[in-house]
N, CA and C atoms of all chains as a GROMACS GRO file, in nm:
protein
  654
    1MET      N    1  11.507  10.222  13.930
    1MET     CA    2  11.456  10.294  13.799
    1MET      C    3  11.351  10.223  13.718
    2THR      N    4  11.256  10.264  13.701
    2THR     CA    5  11.155  10.175  13.640
    2THR      C    6  11.161  10.187  13.472
    3GLU      N    7  11.101  10.092  13.406
    3GLU     CA    8  11.121  10.071  13.276
    3GLU      C    9  11.081  10.215  13.199
    4LYS      N   10  10.980  10.295  13.262
    4LYS     CA   11  10.946  10.409  13.186
    4LYS      C   12  11.061  10.514  13.200
    5GLN      N   13  11.139  10.498  13.300
    5GLN     CA   14  11.228  10.602  13.306
    5GLN      C   15  11.356  10.561  13.222
    6LEU      N   16  11.381  10.433  13.192
    6LEU     CA   17  11.501  10.369  13.115
    6LEU      C   18  11.499  10.435  12.976
    7PRO      N   19  11.605  10.489  12.940
    7PRO     CA   20  11.620  10.532  12.784
    7PRO      C   21  11.594  10.417  12.700
    8GLY      N   22  11.519  10.404  12.609
    8GLY     CA   23  11.484  10.297  12.520
    8GLY      C   24  11.394  10.201  12.576
    9GLY      N   25  11.345  10.225  12.693
    9GLY     CA   26  11.234  10.133  12.731
    9GLY      C   27  11.101  10.131  12.659
   10THR      N   28  11.022  10.055  12.685
   10THR     CA   29  10.904  10.026  12.598
   10THR      C   30  10.834  10.156  12.601
   11ALA      N   31  10.817  10.251  12.720
   11ALA     CA   32  10.731  10.360  12.711
   11ALA      C   33  10.810  10.453  12.614
   12ASP      N   34  10.906  10.458  12.574
   12ASP     CA   35  10.988  10.566  12.466
   12ASP      C   36  10.985  10.496  12.343
   13ARG      N   37  10.927  10.385  12.324
   13ARG     CA   38  10.930  10.326  12.193
   13ARG      C   39  10.800  10.364  12.084
   14HIS      N   40  10.835  10.396  11.975
   14HIS     CA   41  10.725  10.434  11.893
   14HIS      C   42  10.712  10.318  11.783
   15PRO      N   43  10.594  10.267  11.751
   15PRO     CA   44  10.607  10.158  11.648
   15PRO      C   45  10.631  10.211  11.508
   16LEU      N   46  10.719  10.124  11.433
   16LEU     CA   47  10.747  10.184  11.307
   16LEU      C   48  10.627  10.139  11.197
   17PRO      N   49  10.615  10.209  11.078
   17PRO     CA   50  10.526  10.165  10.992
   17PRO      C   51  10.556  10.029  10.942
   18ALA      N   52  10.436   9.960  10.922
   18ALA     CA   53  10.451   9.797  10.882
   18ALA      C   54  10.542   9.800  10.752
   19SER      N   55  10.511   9.872  10.670
   19SER     CA   56  10.586   9.868  10.538
   19SER      C   57  10.733   9.896  10.562
   20LEU      N   58  10.774   9.989  10.654
   20LEU     CA   59  10.912  10.004  10.699
   20LEU      C   60  10.988   9.891  10.760
   21VAL      N   61  10.886   9.824  10.853
   21VAL     CA   62  10.946   9.696  10.926
   21VAL      C   63  10.980   9.594  10.811
   22HIS      N   64  10.890   9.573  10.711
   22HIS     CA   65  10.895   9.489  10.620
   22HIS      C   66  11.033   9.511  10.525
   23ASP      N   67  11.060   9.625  10.488
   23ASP     CA   68  11.153   9.683  10.408
   23ASP      C   69  11.287   9.658  10.491
   24LEU      N   70  11.301   9.677  10.622
   24LEU     CA   71  11.414   9.652  10.702
   24LEU      C   72  11.433   9.496  10.724
   25ARG      N   73  11.332   9.432  10.751
   25ARG     CA   74  11.365   9.278  10.768
   25ARG      C   75  11.426   9.210  10.664
   26THR      N   76  11.381   9.242  10.534
   26THR     CA   77  11.443   9.184  10.414
   26THR      C   78  11.569   9.182  10.398
   27PRO      N   79  11.635   9.294  10.397
   27PRO     CA   80  11.776   9.308  10.390
   27PRO      C   81  11.857   9.259  10.510
   28LEU      N   82  11.786   9.268  10.631
   28LEU     CA   83  11.844   9.224  10.750
   28LEU      C   84  11.859   9.046  10.749
   29GLY      N   85  11.747   8.994  10.699
   29GLY     CA   86  11.758   8.864  10.672
   29GLY      C   87  11.856   8.825  10.580
   30GLN      N   88  11.904   8.902  10.486
   30GLN     CA   89  11.992   8.856  10.386
   30GLN      C   90  12.136   8.876  10.478
   31ILE      N   91  12.153   8.959  10.533
   31ILE     CA   92  12.278   8.989  10.601
   31ILE      C   93  12.288   8.856  10.716
   32ILE      N   94  12.195   8.849  10.779
   32ILE     CA   95  12.201   8.732  10.880
   32ILE      C   96  12.215   8.598  10.799
   33GLY      N   97  12.153   8.579  10.695
   33GLY     CA   98  12.156   8.453  10.626
   33GLY      C   99  12.295   8.432  10.559
   34TYR      N  100  12.361   8.533  10.482
   34TYR     CA  101  12.477   8.508  10.445
   34TYR      C  102  12.588   8.502  10.528
   35ALA      N  103  12.577   8.579  10.636
   35ALA     CA  104  12.670   8.571  10.753
   35ALA      C  105  12.669   8.430  10.801
   36GLU      N  106  12.548   8.355  10.834
   36GLU     CA  107  12.549   8.214  10.875
   36GLU      C  108  12.591   8.126  10.773
   37LEU      N  109  12.577   8.158  10.643
   37LEU     CA  110  12.634   8.067  10.552
   37LEU      C  111  12.781   8.069  10.529
   38LEU      N  112  12.854   8.197  10.569
   38LEU     CA  113  12.974   8.195  10.577
   38LEU      C  114  13.049   8.127  10.710
   39ILE      N  115  12.976   8.149  10.802
   39ILE     CA  116  13.007   8.074  10.929
   39ILE      C  117  13.018   7.920  10.912
   40GLU      N  118  12.903   7.873  10.842
   40GLU     CA  119  12.889   7.725  10.812
   40GLU      C  120  13.015   7.690  10.722
   41GLU      N  121  13.039   7.757  10.628
   41GLU     CA  122  13.138   7.720  10.535
   41GLU      C  123  13.280   7.730  10.595
   42THR      N  124  13.300   7.832  10.689
   42THR     CA  125  13.427   7.831  10.761
   42THR      C  126  13.447   7.718  10.845
   43GLN      N  127  13.340   7.687  10.920
   43GLN     CA  128  13.361   7.588  11.020
   43GLN      C  129  13.349   7.453  10.947
   44GLU      N  130  13.306   7.428  10.843
   44GLU     CA  131  13.294   7.298  10.773
   44GLU      C  132  13.424   7.271  10.692
   45GLU      N  133  13.466   7.394  10.619
   45GLU     CA  134  13.562   7.358  10.528
   45GLU      C  135  13.688   7.431  10.560
   46GLY      N  136  13.712   7.500  10.646
   46GLY     CA  137  13.818   7.568  10.715
   46GLY      C  138  13.874   7.660  10.599
   47GLY      N  139  13.793   7.695  10.484
   47GLY     CA  140  13.840   7.784  10.401
   47GLY      C  141  13.814   7.924  10.434
   48GLN      N  142  13.888   8.020  10.362
   48GLN     CA  143  13.866   8.169  10.366
   48GLN      C  144  13.726   8.212  10.322
   49PRO      N  145  13.683   8.299  10.406
   49PRO     CA  146  13.531   8.342  10.343
   49PRO      C  147  13.533   8.397  10.220
   50SER      N  148  13.415   8.371  10.141
   50SER     CA  149  13.415   8.395  10.007
   50SER      C  150  13.411   8.558   9.994
   51LEU      N  151  13.482   8.609   9.887
   51LEU     CA  152  13.460   8.753   9.888
   51LEU      C  153  13.332   8.781   9.829
   52THR      N  154  13.273   8.705   9.743
   52THR     CA  155  13.142   8.713   9.697
   52THR      C  156  13.034   8.729   9.788
   53HIS      N  157  13.038   8.644   9.895
   53HIS     CA  158  12.946   8.645  10.003
   53HIS      C  159  12.970   8.781  10.080
   54LEU      N  160  13.098   8.814  10.117
   54LEU     CA  161  13.117   8.924  10.196
   54LEU      C  162  13.066   9.066  10.123
   55GLU      N  163  13.079   9.071   9.997
   55GLU     CA  164  13.032   9.176   9.920
   55GLU      C  165  12.872   9.185   9.924
   56LYS      N  166  12.787   9.074   9.932
   56LYS     CA  167  12.655   9.066   9.944
   56LYS      C  168  12.607   9.122  10.075
   57ILE      N  169  12.699   9.076  10.178
   57ILE     CA  170  12.671   9.134  10.295
   57ILE      C  171  12.680   9.286  10.330
   58ARG      N  172  12.799   9.344  10.265
   58ARG     CA  173  12.814   9.470  10.269
   58ARG      C  174  12.707   9.541  10.197
   59ALA      N  175  12.642   9.511  10.075
   59ALA     CA  176  12.543   9.556   9.997
   59ALA      C  177  12.420   9.558  10.079
   60ALA      N  178  12.380   9.464  10.160
   60ALA     CA  179  12.260   9.444  10.228
   60ALA      C  180  12.274   9.550  10.337
   61GLY      N  181  12.403   9.560  10.418
   61GLY     CA  182  12.411   9.659  10.522
   61GLY      C  183  12.385   9.802  10.488
   62LEU      N  184  12.453   9.836  10.366
   62LEU     CA  185  12.431   9.969  10.311
   62LEU      C  186  12.289   9.999  10.259
   63ARG      N  187  12.217   9.893  10.230
   63ARG     CA  188  12.056   9.924  10.197
   63ARG      C  189  12.000   9.940  10.330
   64ILE      N  190  11.999   9.880  10.432
   64ILE     CA  191  11.962   9.904  10.555
   64ILE      C  192  12.003  10.040  10.596
   65LEU      N  193  12.107  10.093  10.593
   65LEU     CA  194  12.149  10.224  10.638
   65LEU      C  195  12.082  10.328  10.566
   66ALA      N  196  12.084  10.306  10.426
   66ALA     CA  197  11.998  10.393  10.356
   66ALA      C  198  11.836  10.423  10.386
   67LEU      N  199  11.799  10.299  10.420
   67LEU     CA  200  11.655  10.293  10.475
   67LEU      C  201  11.625  10.369  10.595
   68ILE      N  202  11.715  10.347  10.692
   68ILE     CA  203  11.699  10.420  10.821
   68ILE      C  204  11.727  10.560  10.798
   69GLU      N  205  11.816  10.609  10.721
   69GLU     CA  206  11.860  10.744  10.705
   69GLU      C  207  11.722  10.811  10.638
   70GLN      N  208  11.683  10.762  10.526
   70GLN     CA  209  11.558  10.819  10.483
   70GLN      C  210  11.428  10.820  10.570
   71SER      N  211  11.412  10.726  10.660
   71SER     CA  212  11.301  10.726  10.735
   71SER      C  213  11.317  10.801  10.866
   72ILE      N  214  11.425  10.790  10.936
   72ILE     CA  215  11.436  10.865  11.058
   72ILE      C  216  11.451  11.019  11.032
   73GLU      N  217  11.517  11.080  10.951
   73GLU     CA  218  11.535  11.222  10.939
   73GLU      C  219  11.420  11.280  10.939
   74PRO      N  220  11.307  11.263  10.836
   74PRO     CA  221  11.181  11.334  10.840
   74PRO      C  222  11.105  11.346  10.970
   75VAL      N  223  11.110  11.231  11.040
   75VAL     CA  224  11.045  11.214  11.153
   75VAL      C  225  11.096  11.288  11.271
   76SER      N  226  11.248  11.291  11.279
   76SER     CA  227  11.314  11.373  11.374
   76SER      C  228  11.288  11.519  11.346
   77ALA      N  229  11.279  11.563  11.234
   77ALA     CA  230  11.276  11.700  11.199
   77ALA      C  231  11.137  11.753  11.238
   78ASN      N  232  11.038  11.658  11.250
   78ASN     CA  233  10.898  11.713  11.275
   78ASN      C  234  10.863  11.682  11.417
   79ASP      N  235  10.946  11.610  11.490
   79ASP     CA  236  10.893  11.549  11.628
   79ASP      C  237  10.918  11.668  11.730
   80PRO      N  238  10.812  11.708  11.799
   80PRO     CA  239  10.823  11.810  11.894
   80PRO      C  240  10.911  11.785  12.009
   81ARG      N  241  10.915  11.657  12.027
   81ARG     CA  242  11.020  11.618  12.156
   81ARG      C  243  11.148  11.645  12.129
   82ASP      N  244  11.184  11.681  12.021
   82ASP     CA  245  11.313  11.704  11.979
   82ASP      C  246  11.358  11.852  11.977
   83GLU      N  247  11.249  11.942  11.999
   83GLU     CA  248  11.266  12.072  12.017
   83GLU      C  249  11.364  12.143  12.103
   84ASP      N  250  11.386  12.070  12.218
   84ASP     CA  251  11.452  12.114  12.331
   84ASP      C  252  11.610  12.046  12.314
   85LEU      N  253  11.617  11.963  12.232
   85LEU     CA  254  11.743  11.887  12.229
   85LEU      C  255  11.849  11.975  12.172
   86PRO      N  256  11.969  11.986  12.211
   86PRO     CA  257  12.098  12.040  12.169
   86PRO      C  258  12.106  12.003  12.022
   87SER      N  259  12.141  12.086  11.930
   87SER     CA  260  12.178  12.062  11.808
   87SER      C  261  12.318  11.996  11.786
   88MET      N  262  11.525   6.454   9.843
   88MET     CA  263  11.414   6.542   9.856
   88MET      C  264  11.408   6.681   9.769
   89LYS      N  265  11.317   6.694   9.705
   89LYS     CA  266  11.298   6.815   9.611
   89LYS      C  267  11.228   6.929   9.683
   90ILE      N  268  11.259   7.046   9.703
   90ILE     CA  269  11.194   7.163   9.752
   90ILE      C  270  11.190   7.280   9.629
   91LEU      N  271  11.067   7.308   9.608
   91LEU     CA  272  11.037   7.436   9.525
   91LEU      C  273  11.039   7.543   9.608
   92LEU      N  274  11.130   7.634   9.580
   92LEU     CA  275  11.148   7.767   9.653
   92LEU      C  276  11.085   7.883   9.545
   93VAL      N  277  10.964   7.932   9.595
   93VAL     CA  278  10.918   8.038   9.524
   93VAL      C  279  10.940   8.171   9.580
   94GLU      N  280  11.026   8.261   9.523
   94GLU     CA  281  11.083   8.358   9.593
   94GLU      C  282  11.140   8.469   9.472
   95ASP      N  283  11.071   8.579   9.474
   95ASP     CA  284  11.120   8.694   9.371
   95ASP      C  285  11.253   8.756   9.402
   96ASN      N  286  11.282   8.775   9.527
   96ASN     CA  287  11.418   8.845   9.562
   96ASN      C  288  11.530   8.761   9.542
   97GLU      N  289  11.628   8.803   9.467
   97GLU     CA  290  11.741   8.719   9.411
   97GLU      C  291  11.828   8.676   9.532
   98MET      N  292  11.857   8.777   9.612
   98MET     CA  293  11.953   8.739   9.726
   98MET      C  294  11.886   8.626   9.815
   99ASN      N  295  11.753   8.656   9.842
   99ASN     CA  296  11.699   8.558   9.927
   99ASN      C  297  11.692   8.420   9.868
  100ARG      N  298  11.662   8.405   9.747
  100ARG     CA  299  11.665   8.295   9.653
  100ARG      C  300  11.795   8.230   9.672
  101ASP      N  301  11.903   8.315   9.649
  101ASP     CA  302  12.056   8.256   9.646
  101ASP      C  303  12.086   8.193   9.779
  102MET      N  304  12.060   8.273   9.872
  102MET     CA  305  12.093   8.247  10.014
  102MET      C  306  12.023   8.122  10.046
  103LEU      N  307  11.899   8.119  10.064
  103LEU     CA  308  11.833   8.019  10.100
  103LEU      C  309  11.852   7.889  10.036
  104SER      N  310  11.853   7.882   9.918
  104SER     CA  311  11.865   7.764   9.828
  104SER      C  312  11.997   7.703   9.869
  105ARG      N  313  12.109   7.791   9.854
  105ARG     CA  314  12.244   7.740   9.905
  105ARG      C  315  12.245   7.670  10.033
  106ARG      N  316  12.162   7.731  10.144
  106ARG     CA  317  12.165   7.672  10.265
  106ARG      C  318  12.093   7.526  10.269
  107LEU      N  319  12.001   7.531  10.184
  107LEU     CA  320  11.918   7.385  10.193
  107LEU      C  321  12.016   7.305  10.112
  108GLU      N  322  12.058   7.348   9.985
  108GLU     CA  323  12.150   7.260   9.912
  108GLU      C  324  12.248   7.192  10.005
  109ARG      N  325  12.308   7.267  10.083
  109ARG     CA  326  12.448   7.229  10.184
  109ARG      C  327  12.381   7.108  10.257
  110ARG      N  328  12.250   7.102  10.292
  110ARG     CA  329  12.193   7.000  10.372
  110ARG      C  330  12.147   6.881  10.287
  111GLY      N  331  12.162   6.877  10.158
  111GLY     CA  332  12.135   6.781  10.077
  111GLY      C  333  12.015   6.794  10.008
  112TYR      N  334  11.927   6.894  10.016
  112TYR     CA  335  11.804   6.905   9.953
  112TYR      C  336  11.835   6.934   9.795
  113ASN      N  337  11.741   6.894   9.698
  113ASN     CA  338  11.753   6.955   9.560
  113ASN      C  339  11.659   7.065   9.565
  114VAL      N  340  11.705   7.158   9.531
  114VAL     CA  341  11.609   7.286   9.537
  114VAL      C  342  11.601   7.358   9.385
  115VAL      N  343  11.473   7.362   9.359
  115VAL     CA  344  11.436   7.426   9.208
  115VAL      C  345  11.366   7.563   9.251
  116LEU      N  346  11.395   7.661   9.153
  116LEU     CA  347  11.342   7.782   9.187
  116LEU      C  348  11.228   7.846   9.112
  117ALA      N  349  11.151   7.932   9.135
  117ALA     CA  350  11.056   7.991   9.081
  117ALA      C  351  11.065   8.140   9.130
  118VAL      N  352  11.054   8.230   9.032
  118VAL     CA  353  11.079   8.386   9.061
  118VAL      C  354  10.928   8.454   9.089
  119ASP      N  355  10.816   8.388   9.058
  119ASP     CA  356  10.688   8.444   9.083
  119ASP      C  357  10.586   8.342   9.107
  120GLY      N  358  10.470   8.387   9.134
  120GLY     CA  359  10.353   8.276   9.183
  120GLY      C  360  10.307   8.188   9.079
  121GLN      N  361  10.284   8.266   8.959
  121GLN     CA  362  10.260   8.182   8.834
  121GLN      C  363  10.362   8.085   8.805
  122ALA      N  364  10.502   8.117   8.808
  122ALA     CA  365  10.586   8.019   8.762
  122ALA      C  366  10.588   7.908   8.889
  123GLY      N  367  10.562   7.939   9.002
  123GLY     CA  368  10.550   7.836   9.113
  123GLY      C  369  10.455   7.738   9.092
  124VAL      N  370  10.324   7.794   9.060
  124VAL     CA  371  10.222   7.698   9.026
  124VAL      C  372  10.260   7.620   8.908
  125ASP      N  373  10.321   7.664   8.825
  125ASP     CA  374  10.356   7.582   8.690
  125ASP      C  375  10.455   7.492   8.730
  126MET      N  376  10.546   7.526   8.793
  126MET     CA  377  10.668   7.423   8.821
  126MET      C  378  10.619   7.319   8.925
  127ALA      N  379  10.525   7.351   9.025
  127ALA     CA  380  10.459   7.256   9.106
  127ALA      C  381  10.422   7.126   9.024
  128SER      N  382  10.362   7.170   8.922
  128SER     CA  383  10.296   7.061   8.831
  128SER      C  384  10.400   6.987   8.752
  129SER      N  385  10.501   7.062   8.695
  129SER     CA  386  10.598   7.001   8.608
  129SER      C  387  10.723   6.941   8.672
  130ASP      N  388  10.751   6.986   8.790
  130ASP     CA  389  10.875   6.945   8.854
  130ASP      C  390  10.832   6.842   8.995
  131ALA      N  391  10.704   6.853   9.029
  131ALA     CA  392  10.657   6.766   9.126
  131ALA      C  393  10.762   6.757   9.244
  132PRO      N  394  10.759   6.867   9.327
  132PRO     CA  395  10.869   6.892   9.445
  132PRO      C  396  10.786   6.806   9.552
  133ASP      N  397  10.870   6.790   9.667
  133ASP     CA  398  10.800   6.713   9.782
  133ASP      C  399  10.743   6.818   9.880
  134LEU      N  400  10.787   6.950   9.854
  134LEU     CA  401  10.761   7.062   9.949
  134LEU      C  402  10.781   7.182   9.881
  135ILE      N  403  10.704   7.293   9.906
  135ILE     CA  404  10.717   7.417   9.854
  135ILE      C  405  10.733   7.522   9.970
  136LEU      N  406  10.845   7.588   9.959
  136LEU     CA  407  10.854   7.720  10.032
  136LEU      C  408  10.793   7.840   9.946
  137MET      N  409  10.694   7.914   9.997
  137MET     CA  410  10.624   8.009   9.922
  137MET      C  411  10.631   8.139   9.979
  138ASP      N  412  10.715   8.243   9.919
  138ASP     CA  413  10.705   8.370   9.960
  138ASP      C  414  10.550   8.424   9.933
  139MET      N  415  10.524   8.519  10.009
  139MET     CA  416  10.383   8.573   9.997
  139MET      C  417  10.353   8.694   9.918
  140SER      N  418  10.475   8.777   9.913
  140SER     CA  419  10.459   8.898   9.836
  140SER      C  420  10.534   8.883   9.695
  141LEU      N  421  10.454   8.824   9.596
  141LEU     CA  422  10.519   8.795   9.471
  141LEU      C  423  10.463   8.860   9.354
  142PRO      N  424  10.525   8.890   9.237
  142PRO     CA  425  10.493   8.941   9.118
  142PRO      C  426  10.395   8.839   9.048
  143VAL      N  427  10.315   8.891   8.968
  143VAL     CA  428  10.228   8.824   8.878
  143VAL      C  429  10.126   8.745   8.947
  144LEU      N  430  10.152   8.670   9.036
  144LEU     CA  431  10.033   8.596   9.115
  144LEU      C  432  10.109   8.603   9.281
  145ASP      N  433  10.035   8.637   9.364
  145ASP     CA  434  10.098   8.645   9.502
  145ASP      C  435  10.094   8.510   9.555
  146GLY      N  436  10.159   8.497   9.674
  146GLY     CA  437  10.166   8.379   9.720
  146GLY      C  438  10.025   8.308   9.786
  147TRP      N  439   9.942   8.402   9.810
  147TRP     CA  440   9.826   8.359   9.862
  147TRP      C  441   9.748   8.289   9.758
  148ALA      N  442   9.716   8.363   9.643
  148ALA     CA  443   9.652   8.316   9.531
  148ALA      C  444   9.720   8.177   9.473
  149ALA      N  445   9.850   8.193   9.465
  149ALA     CA  446   9.938   8.073   9.411
  149ALA      C  447   9.896   7.942   9.509
  150THR      N  448   9.888   7.969   9.625
  150THR     CA  449   9.873   7.850   9.711
  150THR      C  450   9.741   7.805   9.701
  151ARG      N  451   9.635   7.908   9.695
  151ARG     CA  452   9.492   7.863   9.670
  151ARG      C  453   9.471   7.778   9.547
  152ARG      N  454   9.543   7.812   9.431
  152ARG     CA  455   9.547   7.736   9.296
  152ARG      C  456   9.600   7.595   9.331
  153LEU      N  457   9.720   7.595   9.396
  153LEU     CA  458   9.787   7.472   9.419
  153LEU      C  459   9.691   7.375   9.499
  154LYS      N  460   9.613   7.419   9.587
  154LYS     CA  461   9.525   7.322   9.694
  154LYS      C  462   9.394   7.304   9.619
  155THR      N  463   9.372   7.374   9.501
  155THR     CA  464   9.253   7.327   9.432
  155THR      C  465   9.248   7.225   9.340
  156ASP      N  466   9.400   7.213   9.297
  156ASP     CA  467   9.437   7.125   9.177
  156ASP      C  468   9.454   6.979   9.237
  157THR      N  469   9.398   6.873   9.186
  157THR     CA  470   9.418   6.747   9.248
  157THR      C  471   9.564   6.706   9.229
  158ALA      N  472   9.637   6.754   9.124
  158ALA     CA  473   9.768   6.707   9.098
  158ALA      C  474   9.862   6.773   9.206
  159THR      N  475   9.840   6.876   9.275
  159THR     CA  476   9.932   6.956   9.358
  159THR      C  477   9.889   6.971   9.494
  160ARG      N  478   9.758   6.944   9.524
  160ARG     CA  479   9.708   6.973   9.660
  160ARG      C  480   9.775   6.895   9.759
  161GLY      N  481   9.834   6.785   9.733
  161GLY     CA  482   9.905   6.702   9.835
  161GLY      C  483  10.050   6.755   9.886
  162ILE      N  484  10.102   6.856   9.792
  162ILE     CA  485  10.237   6.912   9.828
  162ILE      C  486  10.232   7.001   9.932
  163PRO      N  487  10.300   6.981  10.046
  163PRO     CA  488  10.301   7.090  10.152
  163PRO      C  489  10.358   7.222  10.128
  164VAL      N  490  10.304   7.314  10.169
  164VAL     CA  491  10.353   7.449  10.155
  164VAL      C  492  10.348   7.529  10.266
  165ILE      N  493  10.472   7.573  10.291
  165ILE     CA  494  10.519   7.660  10.399
  165ILE      C  495  10.540   7.797  10.349
  166ALA      N  496  10.449   7.884  10.400
  166ALA     CA  497  10.442   8.035  10.354
  166ALA      C  498  10.574   8.110  10.458
  167LEU      N  499  10.631   8.192  10.368
  167LEU     CA  500  10.736   8.275  10.416
  167LEU      C  501  10.711   8.401  10.392
  168THR      N  502  10.714   8.475  10.486
  168THR     CA  503  10.689   8.629  10.478
  168THR      C  504  10.783   8.731  10.569
  169ALA      N  505  10.813   8.833  10.535
  169ALA     CA  506  10.882   8.938  10.614
  169ALA      C  507  10.787   9.004  10.708
  170HIS      N  508  10.662   8.984  10.687
  170HIS     CA  509  10.554   9.036  10.770
  170HIS      C  510  10.530   8.964  10.893
  171ALA      N  511  10.512   9.022  11.016
  171ALA     CA  512  10.540   8.925  11.132
  171ALA      C  513  10.401   8.950  11.212
  172MET      N  514  10.310   9.004  11.158
  172MET     CA  515  10.180   9.018  11.223
  172MET      C  516  10.113   8.871  11.221
  173SER      N  517  10.023   8.860  11.354
  173SER     CA  518   9.962   8.734  11.343
  173SER      C  519   9.855   8.705  11.260
  174SER      N  520   9.806   8.819  11.202
  174SER     CA  521   9.701   8.793  11.109
  174SER      C  522   9.760   8.744  10.981
  175ASP      N  523   9.870   8.773  10.957
  175ASP     CA  524   9.940   8.707  10.838
  175ASP      C  525   9.939   8.561  10.847
  176ARG      N  526   9.983   8.499  10.955
  176ARG     CA  527   9.984   8.373  10.982
  176ARG      C  528   9.834   8.315  10.942
  177GLU      N  529   9.751   8.369  11.010
  177GLU     CA  530   9.607   8.322  10.970
  177GLU      C  531   9.576   8.341  10.830
  178LYS      N  532   9.618   8.441  10.774
  178LYS     CA  533   9.566   8.454  10.608
  178LYS      C  534   9.650   8.354  10.537
  179ALA      N  535   9.769   8.320  10.581
  179ALA     CA  536   9.831   8.228  10.506
  179ALA      C  537   9.788   8.093  10.523
  180LEU      N  538   9.735   8.061  10.632
  180LEU     CA  539   9.670   7.916  10.679
  180LEU      C  540   9.535   7.895  10.590
  181GLU      N  541   9.453   8.002  10.610
  181GLU     CA  542   9.323   8.011  10.536
  181GLU      C  543   9.330   8.014  10.383
  182ALA      N  544   9.455   8.046  10.316
  182ALA     CA  545   9.486   8.017  10.175
  182ALA      C  546   9.523   7.868  10.149
  183GLY      N  547   9.545   7.796  10.264
  183GLY     CA  548   9.585   7.655  10.231
  183GLY      C  549   9.710   7.614  10.276
  184CYS      N  550   9.784   7.734  10.326
  184CYS     CA  551   9.931   7.685  10.352
  184CYS      C  552   9.941   7.587  10.475
  185ASP      N  553  10.035   7.496  10.466
  185ASP     CA  554  10.038   7.392  10.580
  185ASP      C  555  10.101   7.431  10.696
  186ASP      N  556  10.194   7.537  10.672
  186ASP     CA  557  10.277   7.604  10.785
  186ASP      C  558  10.319   7.737  10.766
  187TYR      N  559  10.379   7.808  10.825
  187TYR     CA  560  10.402   7.952  10.811
  187TYR      C  561  10.540   7.961  10.890
  188ASP      N  562  10.626   8.048  10.838
  188ASP     CA  563  10.753   8.103  10.904
  188ASP      C  564  10.791   8.253  10.868
  189THR      N  565  10.852   8.320  10.932
  189THR     CA  566  10.887   8.464  10.913
  189THR      C  567  11.037   8.468  10.879
  190LYS      N  568  11.042   8.574  10.802
  190LYS     CA  569  11.190   8.631  10.756
  190LYS      C  570  11.224   8.746  10.856
  191PRO      N  571  11.339   8.761  10.916
  191PRO     CA  572  11.455   8.665  10.866
  191PRO      C  573  11.444   8.510  10.912
  192ILE      N  574  11.485   8.445  10.822
  192ILE     CA  575  11.488   8.284  10.845
  192ILE      C  576  11.559   8.248  10.972
  193ASP      N  577  11.489   8.180  11.040
  193ASP     CA  578  11.582   8.098  11.149
  193ASP      C  579  11.582   7.958  11.085
  194LEU      N  580  11.700   7.927  11.032
  194LEU     CA  581  11.715   7.786  10.962
  194LEU      C  582  11.679   7.678  11.041
  195PRO      N  583  11.732   7.656  11.178
  195PRO     CA  584  11.683   7.529  11.226
  195PRO      C  585  11.546   7.531  11.250
  196ARG      N  586  11.482   7.624  11.278
  196ARG     CA  587  11.330   7.631  11.300
  196ARG      C  588  11.269   7.586  11.162
  197LEU      N  589  11.296   7.646  11.046
  197LEU     CA  590  11.239   7.609  10.930
  197LEU      C  591  11.288   7.484  10.899
  198LEU      N  592  11.406   7.413  10.912
  198LEU     CA  593  11.435   7.283  10.876
  198LEU      C  594  11.334   7.180  10.969
  199GLY      N  595  11.311   7.228  11.075
  199GLY     CA  596  11.209   7.136  11.175
  199GLY      C  597  11.078   7.131  11.128
  200LYS      N  598  11.029   7.250  11.040
  200LYS     CA  599  10.902   7.243  10.997
  200LYS      C  600  10.903   7.168  10.863
  201ILE      N  601  11.000   7.176  10.797
  201ILE     CA  602  11.025   7.118  10.667
  201ILE      C  603  11.032   6.971  10.687
  202GLU      N  604  11.103   6.914  10.796
  202GLU     CA  605  11.104   6.778  10.818
  202GLU      C  606  10.976   6.720  10.879
  203THR      N  607  10.916   6.794  10.964
  203THR     CA  608  10.788   6.755  10.991
  203THR      C  609  10.698   6.733  10.903
  204LEU      N  610  10.681   6.836  10.808
  204LEU     CA  611  10.596   6.803  10.681
  204LEU      C  612  10.612   6.703  10.595
  205LEU      N  613  10.742   6.668  10.589
  205LEU     CA  614  10.799   6.563  10.498
  205LEU      C  615  10.768   6.421  10.575
  206GLY      N  616  10.714   6.429  10.691
  206GLY     CA  617  10.708   6.307  10.742
  206GLY      C  618  10.824   6.223  10.839
  207GLY      N  619  10.926   6.326  10.854
  207GLY     CA  620  11.043   6.272  10.921
  207GLY      C  621  11.143   6.216  10.844
  208GLY      N  622  11.094   6.199  10.705
  208GLY     CA  623  11.180   6.128  10.598
  208GLY      C  624  11.248   6.234  10.524
  209GLY      N  625  11.221   6.364  10.563
  209GLY     CA  626  11.264   6.459  10.468
  209GLY      C  627  11.407   6.519  10.485
  210LYS      N  628  11.460   6.467  10.594
  210LYS     CA  629  11.599   6.515  10.618
  210LYS      C  630  11.694   6.471  10.525
  211ALA      N  631  11.788   6.542  10.464
  211ALA     CA  632  11.874   6.521  10.361
  211ALA      C  633  11.966   6.381  10.414
  212ALA      N  634  11.981   6.296  10.321
  212ALA     CA  635  12.037   6.184  10.349
  212ALA      C  636  12.202   6.205  10.397
  213THR      N  637  12.240   6.299  10.326
  213THR     CA  638  12.381   6.330  10.362
  213THR      C  639  12.418   6.491  10.372
  214PRO      N  640  12.375   6.528  10.499
  214PRO     CA  641  12.406   6.672  10.532
  214PRO      C  642  12.548   6.707  10.513
  215GLY      N  643  12.551   6.827  10.460
  215GLY     CA  644  12.683   6.880  10.454
  215GLY      C  645  12.696   6.973  10.316
  216PRO      N  646  12.823   7.015  10.309
  216PRO     CA  647  12.855   7.102  10.199
  216PRO      C  648  12.814   7.043  10.046
  217SER      N  649  12.753   7.107   9.974
  217SER     CA  650  12.729   7.049   9.822
  217SER      C  651  12.818   7.120   9.725
  218ALA      N  652  12.945   7.104   9.730
  218ALA     CA  653  13.047   7.143   9.647
  218ALA      C  654  13.068   7.308   9.657
   0.00000   0.00000   0.00000
């Protein structure tokens, strides 16, 4: 099977607007950064993960979810490739 | 070693400053480009981490000001941006930044750049948690 035939291969990808990429990378960096901070603290101190840090991870994750939902739905609704897909 | 972090996003400021402080760096914070320029003079940091998309004065303009002022031109500046285009790197270097890194932050990579710009003496003397 060639890359073109693989679902999700580069031939199937469409570049996201630069502004959307920027908006996604910011909360994603926060999720990754706080997660790494928790890992460091857990490894070095052996303590329980901080509830404050976990709440920040959750908030950033919800922000990414909201961004994705806002961005993808209008595109899918207008994408002619989706016309034959079962609803 | 003192690092000035110029970042308008509260979570990014909090997260990165904590991670640097855990490695023994003294981190001072500015929330916009103008405050960053002012604190570069008043706080005399050893290095500046400069977000580029900033209110009041953006990171490119702030860096140009720092690099034209004899009092601050010697302070290394690392540009930080969530934009990953190669043109962003060129734009940052043209503004006078000494190096460039992208968000999400790869901390080991960023620490390597910090230590290189601080001449190998920048690594915290006592790495580890800071309270």
